[in-house]
CHARMM internal coordinates of N, CA and C (Angstrom, degrees):
IC EDIT
DIST 1 N 1 CA 1.5523
DIST 1 CA 1 C 1.5286
ANGL 1 N 1 CA 1 C 108.79
DIST 1 C 2 N 1.2915
ANGL 1 CA 1 C 2 N 115.89
DIHE 1 N 1 CA 1 C 2 N -35.35
DIST 2 N 2 CA 1.5698
ANGL 1 C 2 N 2 CA 122.21
DIHE 1 CA 1 C 2 N 2 CA -177.17
DIST 2 CA 2 C 1.4463
ANGL 2 N 2 CA 2 C 104.14
DIHE 1 C 2 N 2 CA 2 C -73.50
DIST 2 C 3 N 1.2945
ANGL 2 CA 2 C 3 N 125.95
DIHE 2 N 2 CA 2 C 3 N -35.05
DIST 3 N 3 CA 1.4323
ANGL 2 C 3 N 3 CA 125.67
DIHE 2 CA 2 C 3 N 3 CA -176.51
DIST 3 CA 3 C 1.5365
ANGL 3 N 3 CA 3 C 111.96
DIHE 2 C 3 N 3 CA 3 C -68.26
DIST 3 C 4 N 1.2692
ANGL 3 CA 3 C 4 N 115.40
DIHE 3 N 3 CA 3 C 4 N -36.44
DIST 4 N 4 CA 1.4748
ANGL 3 C 4 N 4 CA 128.15
DIHE 3 CA 3 C 4 N 4 CA -173.98
DIST 4 CA 4 C 1.5367
ANGL 4 N 4 CA 4 C 100.14
DIHE 3 C 4 N 4 CA 4 C -69.85
DIST 4 C 5 N 1.2922
ANGL 4 CA 4 C 5 N 117.03
DIHE 4 N 4 CA 4 C 5 N -49.09
DIST 5 N 5 CA 1.5169
ANGL 4 C 5 N 5 CA 122.05
DIHE 4 CA 4 C 5 N 5 CA -173.81
DIST 5 CA 5 C 1.4997
ANGL 5 N 5 CA 5 C 105.27
DIHE 4 C 5 N 5 CA 5 C -63.75
DIST 5 C 6 N 1.3008
ANGL 5 CA 5 C 6 N 124.99
DIHE 5 N 5 CA 5 C 6 N -46.59
DIST 6 N 6 CA 1.4599
ANGL 5 C 6 N 6 CA 128.81
DIHE 5 CA 5 C 6 N 6 CA -178.74
DIST 6 CA 6 C 1.5350
ANGL 6 N 6 CA 6 C 106.34
DIHE 5 C 6 N 6 CA 6 C -60.66
DIST 6 C 7 N 1.1944
ANGL 6 CA 6 C 7 N 118.29
DIHE 6 N 6 CA 6 C 7 N -47.23
DIST 7 N 7 CA 1.4773
ANGL 6 C 7 N 7 CA 128.70
DIHE 6 CA 6 C 7 N 7 CA -178.16
DIST 7 CA 7 C 1.6478
ANGL 7 N 7 CA 7 C 107.83
DIHE 6 C 7 N 7 CA 7 C -57.80
DIST 7 C 8 N 1.2538
ANGL 7 CA 7 C 8 N 115.17
DIHE 7 N 7 CA 7 C 8 N -49.50
DIST 8 N 8 CA 1.4736
ANGL 7 C 8 N 8 CA 119.64
DIHE 7 CA 7 C 8 N 8 CA -179.38
DIST 8 CA 8 C 1.6157
ANGL 8 N 8 CA 8 C 108.96
DIHE 7 C 8 N 8 CA 8 C -70.12
DIST 8 C 9 N 1.3390
ANGL 8 CA 8 C 9 N 122.78
DIHE 8 N 8 CA 8 C 9 N -35.56
DIST 9 N 9 CA 1.3628
ANGL 8 C 9 N 9 CA 130.27
DIHE 8 CA 8 C 9 N 9 CA 176.98
DIST 9 CA 9 C 1.5683
ANGL 9 N 9 CA 9 C 106.90
DIHE 8 C 9 N 9 CA 9 C -66.19
DIST 9 C 10 N 1.2102
ANGL 9 CA 9 C 10 N 115.95
DIHE 9 N 9 CA 9 C 10 N -44.39
DIST 10 N 10 CA 1.5415
ANGL 9 C 10 N 10 CA 116.39
DIHE 9 CA 9 C 10 N 10 CA -179.19
DIST 10 CA 10 C 1.5403
ANGL 10 N 10 CA 10 C 109.18
DIHE 9 C 10 N 10 CA 10 C -70.82
DIST 10 C 11 N 1.3120
ANGL 10 CA 10 C 11 N 113.37
DIHE 10 N 10 CA 10 C 11 N -43.09
DIST 11 N 11 CA 1.4454
ANGL 10 C 11 N 11 CA 113.35
DIHE 10 CA 10 C 11 N 11 CA 176.15
DIST 11 CA 11 C 1.4508
ANGL 11 N 11 CA 11 C 115.97
DIHE 10 C 11 N 11 CA 11 C -55.28
DIST 11 C 12 N 1.3454
ANGL 11 CA 11 C 12 N 116.53
DIHE 11 N 11 CA 11 C 12 N -43.41
DIST 12 N 12 CA 1.5012
ANGL 11 C 12 N 12 CA 123.85
DIHE 11 CA 11 C 12 N 12 CA 177.36
DIST 12 CA 12 C 1.4897
ANGL 12 N 12 CA 12 C 108.70
DIHE 11 C 12 N 12 CA 12 C -63.94
DIST 12 C 13 N 1.3307
ANGL 12 CA 12 C 13 N 118.52
DIHE 12 N 12 CA 12 C 13 N -46.01
DIST 13 N 13 CA 1.4202
ANGL 12 C 13 N 13 CA 119.96
DIHE 12 CA 12 C 13 N 13 CA 175.58
DIST 13 CA 13 C 1.5696
ANGL 13 N 13 CA 13 C 116.57
DIHE 12 C 13 N 13 CA 13 C -57.59
DIST 13 C 14 N 1.2649
ANGL 13 CA 13 C 14 N 116.87
DIHE 13 N 13 CA 13 C 14 N -38.97
DIST 14 N 14 CA 1.3453
ANGL 13 C 14 N 14 CA 122.24
DIHE 13 CA 13 C 14 N 14 CA 175.26
DIST 14 CA 14 C 1.5129
ANGL 14 N 14 CA 14 C 114.76
DIHE 13 C 14 N 14 CA 14 C -67.74
DIST 14 C 15 N 1.2535
ANGL 14 CA 14 C 15 N 114.63
DIHE 14 N 14 CA 14 C 15 N -40.61
DIST 15 N 15 CA 1.5026
ANGL 14 C 15 N 15 CA 121.13
DIHE 14 CA 14 C 15 N 15 CA 173.41
DIST 15 CA 15 C 1.5793
ANGL 15 N 15 CA 15 C 110.84
DIHE 14 C 15 N 15 CA 15 C -57.76
DIST 15 C 16 N 1.3941
ANGL 15 CA 15 C 16 N 117.49
DIHE 15 N 15 CA 15 C 16 N -43.46
DIST 16 N 16 CA 1.4845
ANGL 15 C 16 N 16 CA 123.12
DIHE 15 CA 15 C 16 N 16 CA -175.33
DIST 16 CA 16 C 1.5673
ANGL 16 N 16 CA 16 C 104.50
DIHE 15 C 16 N 16 CA 16 C -66.80
DIST 16 C 17 N 1.4677
ANGL 16 CA 16 C 17 N 117.85
DIHE 16 N 16 CA 16 C 17 N -40.98
DIST 17 N 17 CA 1.4182
ANGL 16 C 17 N 17 CA 114.60
DIHE 16 CA 16 C 17 N 17 CA -179.32
DIST 17 CA 17 C 1.5344
ANGL 17 N 17 CA 17 C 110.61
DIHE 16 C 17 N 17 CA 17 C -62.43
DIST 17 C 18 N 1.2676
ANGL 17 CA 17 C 18 N 114.42
DIHE 17 N 17 CA 17 C 18 N -47.66
DIST 18 N 18 CA 1.4670
ANGL 17 C 18 N 18 CA 120.72
DIHE 17 CA 17 C 18 N 18 CA -173.91
DIST 18 CA 18 C 1.6117
ANGL 18 N 18 CA 18 C 107.96
DIHE 17 C 18 N 18 CA 18 C -58.38
DIST 18 C 19 N 1.3932
ANGL 18 CA 18 C 19 N 111.41
DIHE 18 N 18 CA 18 C 19 N -49.15
DIST 19 N 19 CA 1.4857
ANGL 18 C 19 N 19 CA 115.82
DIHE 18 CA 18 C 19 N 19 CA 178.33
DIST 19 CA 19 C 1.5369
ANGL 19 N 19 CA 19 C 110.60
DIHE 18 C 19 N 19 CA 19 C -56.00
DIST 19 C 20 N 1.2681
ANGL 19 CA 19 C 20 N 118.98
DIHE 19 N 19 CA 19 C 20 N -40.69
DIST 20 N 20 CA 1.4828
ANGL 19 C 20 N 20 CA 125.66
DIHE 19 CA 19 C 20 N 20 CA -179.34
DIST 20 CA 20 C 1.5622
ANGL 20 N 20 CA 20 C 110.69
DIHE 19 C 20 N 20 CA 20 C -65.12
DIST 20 C 21 N 1.2788
ANGL 20 CA 20 C 21 N 120.40
DIHE 20 N 20 CA 20 C 21 N -21.40
DIST 21 N 21 CA 1.4250
ANGL 20 C 21 N 21 CA 124.73
DIHE 20 CA 20 C 21 N 21 CA -178.38
DIST 21 CA 21 C 1.6079
ANGL 21 N 21 CA 21 C 109.85
DIHE 20 C 21 N 21 CA 21 C -76.35
DIST 21 C 22 N 1.2692
ANGL 21 CA 21 C 22 N 112.36
DIHE 21 N 21 CA 21 C 22 N -32.64
DIST 22 N 22 CA 1.4720
ANGL 21 C 22 N 22 CA 120.17
DIHE 21 CA 21 C 22 N 22 CA -175.27
DIST 22 CA 22 C 1.6043
ANGL 22 N 22 CA 22 C 109.63
DIHE 21 C 22 N 22 CA 22 C -72.02
DIST 22 C 23 N 1.3209
ANGL 22 CA 22 C 23 N 113.48
DIHE 22 N 22 CA 22 C 23 N 138.59
DIST 23 N 23 CA 1.3974
ANGL 22 C 23 N 23 CA 124.28
DIHE 22 CA 22 C 23 N 23 CA 171.36
DIST 23 CA 23 C 1.4782
ANGL 23 N 23 CA 23 C 115.68
DIHE 22 C 23 N 23 CA 23 C -63.98
DIST 23 C 24 N 1.2766
ANGL 23 CA 23 C 24 N 123.95
DIHE 23 N 23 CA 23 C 24 N 147.34
DIST 24 N 24 CA 1.5528
ANGL 23 C 24 N 24 CA 124.20
DIHE 23 CA 23 C 24 N 24 CA 178.90
DIST 24 CA 24 C 1.5174
ANGL 24 N 24 CA 24 C 112.92
DIHE 23 C 24 N 24 CA 24 C -53.41
DIST 24 C 25 N 1.3736
ANGL 24 CA 24 C 25 N 110.81
DIHE 24 N 24 CA 24 C 25 N -42.95
DIST 25 N 25 CA 1.5062
ANGL 24 C 25 N 25 CA 117.08
DIHE 24 CA 24 C 25 N 25 CA -174.74
DIST 25 CA 25 C 1.5930
ANGL 25 N 25 CA 25 C 109.01
DIHE 24 C 25 N 25 CA 25 C -63.52
DIST 25 C 26 N 1.3237
ANGL 25 CA 25 C 26 N 112.71
DIHE 25 N 25 CA 25 C 26 N -37.21
DIST 26 N 26 CA 1.4777
ANGL 25 C 26 N 26 CA 115.95
DIHE 25 CA 25 C 26 N 26 CA -177.74
DIST 26 CA 26 C 1.6028
ANGL 26 N 26 CA 26 C 106.24
DIHE 25 C 26 N 26 CA 26 C -71.21
DIST 26 C 27 N 1.3318
ANGL 26 CA 26 C 27 N 117.68
DIHE 26 N 26 CA 26 C 27 N -33.84
DIST 27 N 27 CA 1.4321
ANGL 26 C 27 N 27 CA 123.26
DIHE 26 CA 26 C 27 N 27 CA -177.85
DIST 27 CA 27 C 1.4926
ANGL 27 N 27 CA 27 C 109.51
DIHE 26 C 27 N 27 CA 27 C -67.85
DIST 27 C 28 N 1.4245
ANGL 27 CA 27 C 28 N 114.20
DIHE 27 N 27 CA 27 C 28 N -36.80
DIST 28 N 28 CA 1.4314
ANGL 27 C 28 N 28 CA 119.04
DIHE 27 CA 27 C 28 N 28 CA 176.11
DIST 28 CA 28 C 1.5952
ANGL 28 N 28 CA 28 C 118.92
DIHE 27 C 28 N 28 CA 28 C -71.01
DIST 28 C 29 N 1.2644
ANGL 28 CA 28 C 29 N 109.59
DIHE 28 N 28 CA 28 C 29 N -12.26
DIST 29 N 29 CA 1.4673
ANGL 28 C 29 N 29 CA 118.03
DIHE 28 CA 28 C 29 N 29 CA -179.42
DIST 29 CA 29 C 1.4849
ANGL 29 N 29 CA 29 C 112.64
DIHE 28 C 29 N 29 CA 29 C 78.44
DIST 29 C 30 N 1.2830
ANGL 29 CA 29 C 30 N 125.16
DIHE 29 N 29 CA 29 C 30 N 27.21
DIST 30 N 30 CA 1.4138
ANGL 29 C 30 N 30 CA 132.01
DIHE 29 CA 29 C 30 N 30 CA -177.40
DIST 30 CA 30 C 1.5227
ANGL 30 N 30 CA 30 C 107.85
DIHE 29 C 30 N 30 CA 30 C -71.17
DIST 30 C 31 N 1.3036
ANGL 30 CA 30 C 31 N 117.55
DIHE 30 N 30 CA 30 C 31 N -30.69
DIST 31 N 31 CA 1.5350
ANGL 30 C 31 N 31 CA 120.05
DIHE 30 CA 30 C 31 N 31 CA 176.67
DIST 31 CA 31 C 1.5187
ANGL 31 N 31 CA 31 C 110.64
DIHE 30 C 31 N 31 CA 31 C 100.05
DIST 31 C 32 N 1.3193
ANGL 31 CA 31 C 32 N 122.65
DIHE 31 N 31 CA 31 C 32 N 14.57
DIST 32 N 32 CA 1.3923
ANGL 31 C 32 N 32 CA 121.67
DIHE 31 CA 31 C 32 N 32 CA -176.26
DIST 32 CA 32 C 1.6532
ANGL 32 N 32 CA 32 C 108.80
DIHE 31 C 32 N 32 CA 32 C -72.58
DIST 32 C 33 N 1.2999
ANGL 32 CA 32 C 33 N 118.82
DIHE 32 N 32 CA 32 C 33 N -3.47
DIST 33 N 33 CA 1.3993
ANGL 32 C 33 N 33 CA 115.96
DIHE 32 CA 32 C 33 N 33 CA 178.27
DIST 33 CA 33 C 1.6185
ANGL 33 N 33 CA 33 C 109.19
DIHE 32 C 33 N 33 CA 33 C -99.50
DIST 33 C 34 N 1.3147
ANGL 33 CA 33 C 34 N 114.84
DIHE 33 N 33 CA 33 C 34 N 13.37
DIST 34 N 34 CA 1.4216
ANGL 33 C 34 N 34 CA 119.60
DIHE 33 CA 33 C 34 N 34 CA 176.30
DIST 34 CA 34 C 1.5374
ANGL 34 N 34 CA 34 C 107.89
DIHE 33 C 34 N 34 CA 34 C -83.18
DIST 34 C 35 N 1.2904
ANGL 34 CA 34 C 35 N 114.99
DIHE 34 N 34 CA 34 C 35 N 165.90
DIST 35 N 35 CA 1.5091
ANGL 34 C 35 N 35 CA 118.44
DIHE 34 CA 34 C 35 N 35 CA 176.55
DIST 35 CA 35 C 1.5609
ANGL 35 N 35 CA 35 C 109.45
DIHE 34 C 35 N 35 CA 35 C -70.48
DIST 35 C 36 N 1.3430
ANGL 35 CA 35 C 36 N 112.87
DIHE 35 N 35 CA 35 C 36 N 123.76
DIST 36 N 36 CA 1.5952
ANGL 35 C 36 N 36 CA 114.01
DIHE 35 CA 35 C 36 N 36 CA -179.96
DIST 36 CA 36 C 1.5054
ANGL 36 N 36 CA 36 C 110.07
DIHE 35 C 36 N 36 CA 36 C -64.21
DIST 36 C 37 N 1.2753
ANGL 36 CA 36 C 37 N 113.94
DIHE 36 N 36 CA 36 C 37 N 157.19
DIST 37 N 37 CA 1.5014
ANGL 36 C 37 N 37 CA 118.86
DIHE 36 CA 36 C 37 N 37 CA 173.41
DIST 37 CA 37 C 1.5268
ANGL 37 N 37 CA 37 C 113.29
DIHE 36 C 37 N 37 CA 37 C -73.79
DIST 37 C 38 N 1.2820
ANGL 37 CA 37 C 38 N 112.92
DIHE 37 N 37 CA 37 C 38 N 157.50
DIST 38 N 38 CA 1.4541
ANGL 37 C 38 N 38 CA 116.34
DIHE 37 CA 37 C 38 N 38 CA -177.00
DIST 38 CA 38 C 1.5038
ANGL 38 N 38 CA 38 C 116.31
DIHE 37 C 38 N 38 CA 38 C -55.54
DIST 38 C 39 N 1.3173
ANGL 38 CA 38 C 39 N 114.24
DIHE 38 N 38 CA 38 C 39 N 161.35
DIST 39 N 39 CA 1.5477
ANGL 38 C 39 N 39 CA 112.05
DIHE 38 CA 38 C 39 N 39 CA -179.30
DIST 39 CA 39 C 1.4537
ANGL 39 N 39 CA 39 C 110.30
DIHE 38 C 39 N 39 CA 39 C -67.23
DIST 39 C 40 N 1.3372
ANGL 39 CA 39 C 40 N 118.94
DIHE 39 N 39 CA 39 C 40 N 152.06
DIST 40 N 40 CA 1.5098
ANGL 39 C 40 N 40 CA 122.49
DIHE 39 CA 39 C 40 N 40 CA -179.43
DIST 40 CA 40 C 1.5739
ANGL 40 N 40 CA 40 C 113.96
DIHE 39 C 40 N 40 CA 40 C -61.86
DIST 40 C 41 N 1.4390
ANGL 40 CA 40 C 41 N 113.11
DIHE 40 N 40 CA 40 C 41 N -26.44
DIST 41 N 41 CA 1.3714
ANGL 40 C 41 N 41 CA 112.29
DIHE 40 CA 40 C 41 N 41 CA -177.10
DIST 41 CA 41 C 1.5761
ANGL 41 N 41 CA 41 C 112.64
DIHE 40 C 41 N 41 CA 41 C -76.43
DIST 41 C 42 N 1.3193
ANGL 41 CA 41 C 42 N 119.62
DIHE 41 N 41 CA 41 C 42 N -7.43
DIST 42 N 42 CA 1.4434
ANGL 41 C 42 N 42 CA 118.63
DIHE 41 CA 41 C 42 N 42 CA 174.19
DIST 42 CA 42 C 1.4956
ANGL 42 N 42 CA 42 C 113.74
DIHE 41 C 42 N 42 CA 42 C -77.44
DIST 42 C 43 N 1.3650
ANGL 42 CA 42 C 43 N 116.34
DIHE 42 N 42 CA 42 C 43 N -14.59
DIST 43 N 43 CA 1.4317
ANGL 42 C 43 N 43 CA 117.60
DIHE 42 CA 42 C 43 N 43 CA -179.51
DIST 43 CA 43 C 1.5876
ANGL 43 N 43 CA 43 C 109.65
DIHE 42 C 43 N 43 CA 43 C -93.13
DIST 43 C 44 N 1.2756
ANGL 43 CA 43 C 44 N 116.40
DIHE 43 N 43 CA 43 C 44 N 78.14
DIST 44 N 44 CA 1.3905
ANGL 43 C 44 N 44 CA 123.44
DIHE 43 CA 43 C 44 N 44 CA 179.13
DIST 44 CA 44 C 1.4533
ANGL 44 N 44 CA 44 C 115.95
DIHE 43 C 44 N 44 CA 44 C -73.67
DIST 44 C 45 N 1.2972
ANGL 44 CA 44 C 45 N 116.50
DIHE 44 N 44 CA 44 C 45 N 143.72
DIST 45 N 45 CA 1.4303
ANGL 44 C 45 N 45 CA 119.35
DIHE 44 CA 44 C 45 N 45 CA 173.88
DIST 45 CA 45 C 1.5467
ANGL 45 N 45 CA 45 C 113.02
DIHE 44 C 45 N 45 CA 45 C -65.64
DIST 45 C 46 N 1.2694
ANGL 45 CA 45 C 46 N 119.34
DIHE 45 N 45 CA 45 C 46 N 149.79
DIST 46 N 46 CA 1.4864
ANGL 45 C 46 N 46 CA 117.54
DIHE 45 CA 45 C 46 N 46 CA -177.11
DIST 46 CA 46 C 1.6014
ANGL 46 N 46 CA 46 C 110.53
DIHE 45 C 46 N 46 CA 46 C -63.31
DIST 46 C 47 N 1.2674
ANGL 46 CA 46 C 47 N 110.93
DIHE 46 N 46 CA 46 C 47 N 144.10
DIST 47 N 47 CA 1.4241
ANGL 46 C 47 N 47 CA 118.66
DIHE 46 CA 46 C 47 N 47 CA -175.20
DIST 47 CA 47 C 1.5385
ANGL 47 N 47 CA 47 C 110.23
DIHE 46 C 47 N 47 CA 47 C -89.16
DIST 47 C 48 N 1.2446
ANGL 47 CA 47 C 48 N 122.99
DIHE 47 N 47 CA 47 C 48 N 150.13
DIST 48 N 48 CA 1.4521
ANGL 47 C 48 N 48 CA 126.21
DIHE 47 CA 47 C 48 N 48 CA 177.71
DIST 48 CA 48 C 1.6179
ANGL 48 N 48 CA 48 C 106.62
DIHE 47 C 48 N 48 CA 48 C -60.72
DIST 48 C 49 N 1.3101
ANGL 48 CA 48 C 49 N 115.24
DIHE 48 N 48 CA 48 C 49 N 142.82
DIST 49 N 49 CA 1.4623
ANGL 48 C 49 N 49 CA 123.77
DIHE 48 CA 48 C 49 N 49 CA 179.85
DIST 49 CA 49 C 1.5227
ANGL 49 N 49 CA 49 C 108.99
DIHE 48 C 49 N 49 CA 49 C -67.32
DIST 49 C 50 N 1.2448
ANGL 49 CA 49 C 50 N 123.15
DIHE 49 N 49 CA 49 C 50 N 108.60
DIST 50 N 50 CA 1.5135
ANGL 49 C 50 N 50 CA 125.04
DIHE 49 CA 49 C 50 N 50 CA -175.41
DIST 50 CA 50 C 1.4968
ANGL 50 N 50 CA 50 C 108.51
DIHE 49 C 50 N 50 CA 50 C -100.51
DIST 50 C 51 N 1.3329
ANGL 50 CA 50 C 51 N 122.80
DIHE 50 N 50 CA 50 C 51 N 16.21
DIST 51 N 51 CA 1.3463
ANGL 50 C 51 N 51 CA 126.84
DIHE 50 CA 50 C 51 N 51 CA -171.07
DIST 51 CA 51 C 1.6162
ANGL 51 N 51 CA 51 C 109.74
DIHE 50 C 51 N 51 CA 51 C -71.71
DIST 51 C 52 N 1.3802
ANGL 51 CA 51 C 52 N 118.25
DIHE 51 N 51 CA 51 C 52 N -29.43
DIST 52 N 52 CA 1.3600
ANGL 51 C 52 N 52 CA 124.17
DIHE 51 CA 51 C 52 N 52 CA -178.80
DIST 52 CA 52 C 1.5844
ANGL 52 N 52 CA 52 C 114.12
DIHE 51 C 52 N 52 CA 52 C -97.30
DIST 52 C 53 N 1.2083
ANGL 52 CA 52 C 53 N 112.63
DIHE 52 N 52 CA 52 C 53 N 14.16
DIST 53 N 53 CA 1.6294
ANGL 52 C 53 N 53 CA 115.49
DIHE 52 CA 52 C 53 N 53 CA -174.60
DIST 53 CA 53 C 1.6265
ANGL 53 N 53 CA 53 C 105.33
DIHE 52 C 53 N 53 CA 53 C -105.29
DIST 53 C 54 N 1.3909
ANGL 53 CA 53 C 54 N 118.29
DIHE 53 N 53 CA 53 C 54 N 1.76
DIST 54 N 54 CA 1.4942
ANGL 53 C 54 N 54 CA 118.78
DIHE 53 CA 53 C 54 N 54 CA -179.67
DIST 54 CA 54 C 1.5621
ANGL 54 N 54 CA 54 C 111.63
DIHE 53 C 54 N 54 CA 54 C -66.66
DIST 54 C 55 N 1.3308
ANGL 54 CA 54 C 55 N 108.30
DIHE 54 N 54 CA 54 C 55 N -172.13
DIST 55 N 55 CA 1.5067
ANGL 54 C 55 N 55 CA 117.61
DIHE 54 CA 54 C 55 N 55 CA 178.99
DIST 55 CA 55 C 1.5916
ANGL 55 N 55 CA 55 C 107.60
DIHE 54 C 55 N 55 CA 55 C -65.12
DIST 55 C 56 N 1.3466
ANGL 55 CA 55 C 56 N 115.15
DIHE 55 N 55 CA 55 C 56 N 142.09
DIST 56 N 56 CA 1.3642
ANGL 55 C 56 N 56 CA 116.87
DIHE 55 CA 55 C 56 N 56 CA -179.37
DIST 56 CA 56 C 1.5744
ANGL 56 N 56 CA 56 C 120.53
DIHE 55 C 56 N 56 CA 56 C -56.16
DIST 56 C 57 N 1.2849
ANGL 56 CA 56 C 57 N 114.70
DIHE 56 N 56 CA 56 C 57 N -37.08
DIST 57 N 57 CA 1.4280
ANGL 56 C 57 N 57 CA 120.58
DIHE 56 CA 56 C 57 N 57 CA 176.52
DIST 57 CA 57 C 1.4845
ANGL 57 N 57 CA 57 C 113.11
DIHE 56 C 57 N 57 CA 57 C -65.13
DIST 57 C 58 N 1.2451
ANGL 57 CA 57 C 58 N 124.74
DIHE 57 N 57 CA 57 C 58 N -16.82
DIST 58 N 58 CA 1.4642
ANGL 57 C 58 N 58 CA 125.40
DIHE 57 CA 57 C 58 N 58 CA 175.68
DIST 58 CA 58 C 1.5893
ANGL 58 N 58 CA 58 C 115.89
DIHE 57 C 58 N 58 CA 58 C -101.19
DIST 58 C 59 N 1.3111
ANGL 58 CA 58 C 59 N 108.33
DIHE 58 N 58 CA 58 C 59 N 4.12
DIST 59 N 59 CA 1.5583
ANGL 58 C 59 N 59 CA 110.39
DIHE 58 CA 58 C 59 N 59 CA 178.56
DIST 59 CA 59 C 1.5248
ANGL 59 N 59 CA 59 C 110.56
DIHE 58 C 59 N 59 CA 59 C -86.02
DIST 59 C 60 N 1.2791
ANGL 59 CA 59 C 60 N 116.61
DIHE 59 N 59 CA 59 C 60 N 151.43
DIST 60 N 60 CA 1.4483
ANGL 59 C 60 N 60 CA 116.28
DIHE 59 CA 59 C 60 N 60 CA 176.29
DIST 60 CA 60 C 1.5325
ANGL 60 N 60 CA 60 C 111.92
DIHE 59 C 60 N 60 CA 60 C -82.30
DIST 60 C 61 N 1.3461
ANGL 60 CA 60 C 61 N 113.98
DIHE 60 N 60 CA 60 C 61 N 152.94
DIST 61 N 61 CA 1.4978
ANGL 60 C 61 N 61 CA 114.44
DIHE 60 CA 60 C 61 N 61 CA 175.57
DIST 61 CA 61 C 1.4795
ANGL 61 N 61 CA 61 C 107.91
DIHE 60 C 61 N 61 CA 61 C -69.96
DIST 61 C 62 N 1.3851
ANGL 61 CA 61 C 62 N 120.39
DIHE 61 N 61 CA 61 C 62 N 139.07
DIST 62 N 62 CA 1.4343
ANGL 61 C 62 N 62 CA 131.41
DIHE 61 CA 61 C 62 N 62 CA 176.53
DIST 62 CA 62 C 1.4891
ANGL 62 N 62 CA 62 C 102.98
DIHE 61 C 62 N 62 CA 62 C -79.57
DIST 62 C 63 N 1.3058
ANGL 62 CA 62 C 63 N 117.34
DIHE 62 N 62 CA 62 C 63 N 134.83
DIST 63 N 63 CA 1.4583
ANGL 62 C 63 N 63 CA 125.60
DIHE 62 CA 62 C 63 N 63 CA 173.48
DIST 63 CA 63 C 1.5609
ANGL 63 N 63 CA 63 C 108.84
DIHE 62 C 63 N 63 CA 63 C -82.93
DIST 63 C 64 N 1.1988
ANGL 63 CA 63 C 64 N 113.64
DIHE 63 N 63 CA 63 C 64 N 120.43
DIST 64 N 64 CA 1.6034
ANGL 63 C 64 N 64 CA 115.35
DIHE 63 CA 63 C 64 N 64 CA -175.32
DIST 64 CA 64 C 1.6420
ANGL 64 N 64 CA 64 C 102.80
DIHE 63 C 64 N 64 CA 64 C -116.93
DIST 64 C 65 N 1.2745
ANGL 64 CA 64 C 65 N 121.74
DIHE 64 N 64 CA 64 C 65 N -21.55
DIST 65 N 65 CA 1.4473
ANGL 64 C 65 N 65 CA 123.90
DIHE 64 CA 64 C 65 N 65 CA -171.73
DIST 65 CA 65 C 1.5186
ANGL 65 N 65 CA 65 C 105.88
DIHE 64 C 65 N 65 CA 65 C -112.04
DIST 65 C 66 N 1.3869
ANGL 65 CA 65 C 66 N 120.98
DIHE 65 N 65 CA 65 C 66 N 111.36
DIST 66 N 66 CA 1.4101
ANGL 65 C 66 N 66 CA 123.86
DIHE 65 CA 65 C 66 N 66 CA -171.00
DIST 66 CA 66 C 1.6858
ANGL 66 N 66 CA 66 C 107.31
DIHE 65 C 66 N 66 CA 66 C -97.09
DIST 66 C 67 N 1.3955
ANGL 66 CA 66 C 67 N 114.70
DIHE 66 N 66 CA 66 C 67 N 4.78
DIST 67 N 67 CA 1.5933
ANGL 66 C 67 N 67 CA 114.97
DIHE 66 CA 66 C 67 N 67 CA -167.57
DIST 67 CA 67 C 1.5724
ANGL 67 N 67 CA 67 C 104.91
DIHE 66 C 67 N 67 CA 67 C -79.36
END
COOR INIT
IC SEED 1 N 1 CA 1 C
IC BUILD
């Protein structure tokens, strides 16, 4: 009976220690422990299509006659 009481007391003590390690915001369930979103500078605006600005000998001929 004494071993069971000590085990329950130790278990409660361990739960209290673990609970004390958690921040208040996590306890409230706000979600601050979730993975943060990527930094805003990773969302770059689309760049101008530079595929037609290469050297003339590497450009494809443009089709102008569809007959």
